[in-house]
Structure formats: structure tokens, C-alpha cells
LOPA-420994 format. One record per residue: residue in three letters; x negated, y negated, z negated of N, C-alpha, C in turn. Coordinates in pm, whole numbers. Layout:
N
<rec rest="ALA" n_u="X" n_v="Y" n_w="Z" ca_u="X" ca_v="Y" ca_w="Z" c_u="X" c_v="Y" c_w="Z"/>
...
***
This chain:
76
<rec rest="MET" n_u="-911" n_v="-1469" n_w="1426" ca_u="-854" ca_v="-1583" ca_w="1357" c_u="-743" c_v="-1539" c_w="1262"/>
<rec rest="GLU" n_u="-660" n_v="-1445" n_w="1308" ca_u="-551" ca_v="-1398" ca_w="1222" c_u="-605" c_v="-1330" c_w="1098"/>
<rec rest="THR" n_u="-714" n_v="-1255" n_w="1114" ca_u="-775" ca_v="-1185" ca_w="1001" c_u="-828" c_v="-1285" c_w="899"/>
<rec rest="ALA" n_u="-885" n_v="-1394" n_w="945" ca_u="-937" ca_v="-1497" ca_w="855" c_u="-822" c_v="-1563" c_w="778"/>
<rec rest="GLY" n_u="-713" n_v="-1589" n_w="847" ca_u="-595" ca_v="-1647" ca_w="782" c_u="-538" c_v="-1553" c_w="676"/>
<rec rest="LEU" n_u="-534" n_v="-1425" n_w="709" ca_u="-486" ca_v="-1326" ca_w="614" c_u="-578" c_v="-1322" c_w="491"/>
<rec rest="PHE" n_u="-708" n_v="-1326" n_w="515" ca_u="-805" ca_v="-1325" ca_w="405" c_u="-783" c_v="-1446" c_w="313"/>
<rec rest="VAL" n_u="-758" n_v="-1562" n_w="370" ca_u="-734" ca_v="-1683" ca_w="290" c_u="-609" c_v="-1665" c_w="205"/>
<rec rest="ILE" n_u="-504" n_v="-1611" n_w="263" ca_u="-380" ca_v="-1590" ca_w="189" c_u="-402" c_v="-1491" c_w="74"/>
<rec rest="ILE" n_u="-476" n_v="-1386" n_w="99" ca_u="-504" ca_v="-1285" ca_w="-5" c_u="-583" c_v="-1349" c_w="-119"/>
<rec rest="VAL" n_u="-681" n_v="-1430" n_w="-86" ca_u="-761" ca_v="-1497" ca_w="-189" c_u="-674" c_v="-1592" c_w="-271"/>
<rec rest="ILE" n_u="-585" n_v="-1664" n_w="-206" ca_u="-495" ca_v="-1756" ca_w="-277" c_u="-405" c_v="-1678" c_w="-372"/>
<rec rest="ILE" n_u="-347" n_v="-1569" n_w="-325" ca_u="-260" ca_v="-1487" ca_w="-411" c_u="-338" c_v="-1436" c_w="-532"/>
<rec rest="GLY" n_u="-457" n_v="-1384" n_w="-508" ca_u="-540" ca_v="-1335" ca_w="-617" c_u="-577" c_v="-1446" c_w="-714"/>
<rec rest="ALA" n_u="-610" n_v="-1563" n_w="-661" ca_u="-649" ca_v="-1676" ca_w="-746" c_u="-533" c_v="-1727" c_w="-831"/>
<rec rest="LEU" n_u="-412" n_v="-1712" n_w="-780" ca_u="-296" ca_v="-1757" ca_w="-857" c_u="-254" c_v="-1657" c_w="-964"/>
<rec rest="GLU" n_u="-267" n_v="-1530" n_w="-936" ca_u="-216" ca_v="-1428" ca_w="-1028" c_u="-319" c_v="-1373" c_w="-1126"/>
<rec rest="ALA" n_u="-440" n_v="-1350" n_w="-1080" ca_u="-541" ca_v="-1283" ca_w="-1163" c_u="-579" c_v="-1359" c_w="-1290"/>
<rec rest="PRO" n_u="-599" n_v="-1490" n_w="-1287" ca_u="-640" ca_v="-1558" ca_w="-1411" c_u="-542" c_v="-1539" c_w="-1527"/>
<rec rest="ARG" n_u="-412" n_v="-1542" n_w="-1499" ca_u="-313" ca_v="-1524" ca_w="-1605" c_u="-322" c_v="-1383" c_w="-1662"/>
<rec rest="LEU" n_u="-339" n_v="-1284" n_w="-1575" ca_u="-350" ca_v="-1146" ca_w="-1622" c_u="-476" c_v="-1127" c_w="-1706"/>
<rec rest="ILE" n_u="-584" n_v="-1191" n_w="-1666" ca_u="-709" ca_v="-1182" ca_w="-1742" c_u="-695" c_v="-1255" c_w="-1876"/>
<rec rest="LYS" n_u="-635" n_v="-1374" n_w="-1874" ca_u="-619" ca_v="-1453" ca_w="-1995" c_u="-536" c_v="-1379" c_w="-2099"/>
<rec rest="GLU" n_u="-431" n_v="-1312" n_w="-2054" ca_u="-343" ca_v="-1239" ca_w="-2145" c_u="-391" c_v="-1096" c_w="-2170"/>
<rec rest="LYS" n_u="-509" n_v="-1063" n_w="-2118" ca_u="-571" ca_v="-931" ca_w="-2136" c_u="-478" c_v="-818" c_w="-2093"/>
<rec rest="MET" n_u="-415" n_v="-837" n_w="-1980" ca_u="-324" ca_v="-737" ca_w="-1922" c_u="-405" c_v="-655" c_w="-1821"/>
<rec rest="TRP" n_u="-494" n_v="-570" n_w="-1872" ca_u="-590" ca_v="-500" ca_w="-1787" c_u="-523" c_v="-398" c_w="-1696"/>
<rec rest="LYS" n_u="-425" n_v="-325" n_w="-1746" ca_u="-357" ca_v="-226" ca_w="-1661" c_u="-281" c_v="-295" c_w="-1549"/>
<rec rest="GLU" n_u="-214" n_v="-405" n_w="-1584" ca_u="-138" ca_v="-479" ca_w="-1483" c_u="-232" c_v="-540" c_w="-1379"/>
<rec rest="LEU" n_u="-349" n_v="-585" n_w="-1424" ca_u="-447" ca_v="-639" ca_w="-1330" c_u="-497" c_v="-531" c_w="-1234"/>
<rec rest="GLY" n_u="-516" n_v="-411" n_w="-1287" ca_u="-558" ca_v="-300" ca_w="-1202" c_u="-453" c_v="-264" c_w="-1099"/>
<rec rest="VAL" n_u="-327" n_v="-257" n_w="-1142" ca_u="-218" ca_v="-225" ca_w="-1049" c_u="-202" c_v="-336" c_w="-947"/>
<rec rest="PHE" n_u="-207" n_v="-461" n_w="-993" ca_u="-196" ca_v="-575" ca_w="-902" c_u="-306" c_v="-570" c_w="-796"/>
<rec rest="SER" n_u="-429" n_v="-544" n_w="-840" ca_u="-542" ca_v="-539" ca_w="-747" c_u="-525" c_v="-425" c_w="-646"/>
<rec rest="LEU" n_u="-483" n_v="-310" n_w="-695" ca_u="-463" ca_v="-195" ca_w="-607" c_u="-356" c_v="-224" c_w="-502"/>
<rec rest="LEU" n_u="-245" n_v="-280" n_w="-545" ca_u="-137" ca_v="-311" ca_w="-450" c_u="-177" c_v="-421" c_w="-352"/>
<rec rest="LEU" n_u="-248" n_v="-521" n_w="-401" ca_u="-292" ca_v="-629" ca_w="-312" c_u="-390" c_v="-577" c_w="-208"/>
<rec rest="LEU" n_u="-484" n_v="-494" n_w="-250" ca_u="-581" ca_v="-438" ca_w="-156" c_u="-516" c_v="-342" c_w="-57"/>
<rec rest="THR" n_u="-419" n_v="-264" n_w="-105" ca_u="-347" ca_v="-173" ca_w="-15" c_u="-270" c_v="-252" c_w="91"/>
<rec rest="GLY" n_u="-199" n_v="-354" n_w="47" ca_u="-125" ca_v="-438" ca_w="140" c_u="-216" c_v="-510" c_w="238"/>
<rec rest="ALA" n_u="-329" n_v="-557" n_w="188" ca_u="-424" ca_v="-627" ca_w="275" c_u="-481" c_v="-532" c_w="379"/>
<rec rest="THR" n_u="-514" n_v="-411" n_w="336" ca_u="-568" ca_v="-313" ca_w="430" c_u="-467" c_v="-280" c_w="539"/>
<rec rest="LEU" n_u="-344" n_v="-255" n_w="500" ca_u="-240" ca_v="-225" ca_w="599" c_u="-216" c_v="-343" c_w="692"/>
<rec rest="ALA" n_u="-218" n_v="-464" n_w="639" ca_u="-198" ca_v="-582" ca_w="724" c_u="-312" c_v="-598" c_w="824"/>
<rec rest="ILE" n_u="-435" n_v="-576" n_w="780" ca_u="-550" ca_v="-587" ca_w="871" c_u="-543" c_v="-480" c_w="979"/>
<rec rest="VAL" n_u="-503" n_v="-359" n_w="942" ca_u="-487" ca_v="-252" ca_w="1040" c_u="-382" c_v="-290" c_w="1144"/>
<rec rest="MET" n_u="-272" n_v="-351" n_w="1098" ca_u="-167" ca_v="-392" ca_w="1192" c_u="-216" c_v="-506" c_w="1282"/>
<rec rest="ILE" n_u="-287" n_v="-603" n_w="1224" ca_u="-337" ca_v="-716" ca_w="1304" c_u="-435" c_v="-668" c_w="1411"/>
<rec rest="MET" n_u="-520" n_v="-573" n_w="1375" ca_u="-620" ca_v="-523" ca_w="1469" c_u="-561" c_v="-420" c_w="1566"/>
<rec rest="ASP" n_u="-433" n_v="-391" n_w="1553" ca_u="-360" ca_v="-299" ca_w="1641" c_u="-426" c_v="-161" c_w="1645"/>
<rec rest="ILE" n_u="-459" n_v="-113" n_w="1527" ca_u="-517" ca_v="21" ca_w="1513" c_u="-404" c_v="119" c_w="1485"/>
<rec rest="THR" n_u="-406" n_v="232" n_w="1557" ca_u="-304" ca_v="334" ca_w="1533" c_u="-330" c_v="395" c_w="1397"/>
<rec rest="PHE" n_u="-226" n_v="397" n_w="1316" ca_u="-238" ca_v="442" ca_w="1177" c_u="-136" c_v="552" c_w="1153"/>
<rec rest="LEU" n_u="-175" n_v="654" n_w="1080" ca_u="-86" ca_v="766" ca_w="1051" c_u="31" c_v="718" c_w="966"/>
<rec rest="ASN" n_u="151" n_v="748" n_w="1011" ca_u="272" ca_v="708" ca_w="941" c_u="297" c_v="805" c_w="824"/>
<rec rest="PRO" n_u="305" n_v="756" n_w="701" ca_u="325" ca_v="845" ca_w="586" c_u="457" c_v="921" c_w="592"/>
<rec rest="VAL" n_u="558" n_v="865" n_w="655" ca_u="686" ca_v="933" ca_w="666" c_u="672" c_v="1060" c_w="750"/>
<rec rest="LYS" n_u="594" n_v="1053" n_w="855" ca_u="572" ca_v="1171" ca_w="940" c_u="503" c_v="1282" c_w="860"/>
<rec rest="VAL" n_u="408" n_v="1245" n_w="776" ca_u="339" ca_v="1344" ca_w="693" c_u="439" c_v="1410" c_w="598"/>
<rec rest="LEU" n_u="523" n_v="1330" n_w="534" ca_u="623" ca_v="1385" ca_w="442" c_u="722" c_v="1476" c_w="515"/>
<rec rest="GLU" n_u="760" n_v="1437" n_w="636" ca_u="848" ca_v="1523" ca_w="716" c_u="784" c_v="1658" c_w="742"/>
<rec rest="LYS" n_u="659" n_v="1658" n_w="781" ca_u="589" ca_v="1784" ca_w="810" c_u="578" c_v="1872" c_w="687"/>
<rec rest="VAL" n_u="564" n_v="1812" n_w="571" ca_u="551" ca_v="1889" ca_w="448" c_u="686" c_v="1942" c_w="402"/>
<rec rest="PHE" n_u="788" n_v="1856" n_w="401" ca_u="913" ca_v="1893" ca_w="338" c_u="1015" c_v="1960" c_w="431"/>
<rec rest="THR" n_u="999" n_v="1952" n_w="560" ca_u="1092" ca_v="2021" ca_w="650" c_u="1088" c_v="2172" c_w="628"/>
<rec rest="PRO" n_u="972" n_v="2236" n_w="626" ca_u="971" ca_v="2381" ca_w="599" c_u="1024" c_v="2415" c_w="459"/>
<rec rest="VAL" n_u="995" n_v="2330" n_w="363" ca_u="1045" ca_v="2354" ca_w="227" c_u="1197" c_v="2346" c_w="225"/>
<rec rest="GLY" n_u="1252" n_v="2247" n_w="293" ca_u="1397" ca_v="2233" ca_w="301" c_u="1462" c_v="2351" c_w="370"/>
<rec rest="LYS" n_u="1402" n_v="2398" n_w="478" ca_u="1457" ca_v="2515" ca_w="549" c_u="1451" c_v="2638" c_w="460"/>
<rec rest="TRP" n_u="1342" n_v="2654" n_w="384" ca_u="1329" ca_v="2769" ca_w="294" c_u="1437" c_v="2764" c_w="185"/>
<rec rest="ILE" n_u="1458" n_v="2646" n_w="127" ca_u="1560" ca_v="2633" ca_w="23" c_u="1698" c_v="2661" c_w="81"/>
<rec rest="GLU" n_u="1724" n_v="2615" n_w="203" ca_u="1852" ca_v="2641" ca_w="269" c_u="1873" c_v="2789" c_w="290"/>
<rec rest="GLN" n_u="1770" n_v="2863" n_w="329" ca_u="1781" ca_v="3008" ca_w="348" c_u="1805" c_v="3079" c_w="216"/>
<rec rest="VAL" n_u="1742" n_v="3035" n_w="111" ca_u="1758" ca_v="3098" ca_w="-21" c_u="1900" c_v="3076" c_w="-72"/>
<rec rest="LEU" n_u="1956" n_v="2961" n_w="-49" ca_u="2087" ca_v="2928" ca_w="-105" c_u="2204" c_v="2979" c_w="-20"/>
<rec rest="THR" n_u="2179" n_v="3021" n_w="105" ca_u="2291" ca_v="3070" ca_w="187" c_u="2292" c_v="3220" c_w="194"/>
***
């Protein structure tokens, strides 16, 4: 039920915003809007369905912690 409600809200948001972007021929903005709306919708559905999802902050920590330590060693 929650997923259906979320879908309705997403459709309403798209129906309110997309026609103006299309009318004014703002194609790049429409693409960015669509990408962000779909990304948000996907993340919301994942949260509603209680699916474990990889946290992007953890990925960045794993990448940049060794880089930070290396820079610290070079500078000291």
C-alpha cells in the first residue's frame, strides 16, 4: 500500500512539473528532473521495502581514508 501511495505522489509531481519543462523546451532540465525524481523514487521504494542498501558514505570512506593517510605521510 505504501508503495502505491508513493507511486501516486511521484506521478503527481511529474504531472505538475514536466509539462512546463516540455512547453518551454527545457530539455536538459527535464532530463535532470527526471533523473533526480527516479533516483529519489528508487531510494524511497528501497526504504519502504526495508531492503539493505549500500551506504554511499561508507564507500567514500573506504576510498578516501587510505588517500588521506598517504597525504598525511607525505606532508609530515
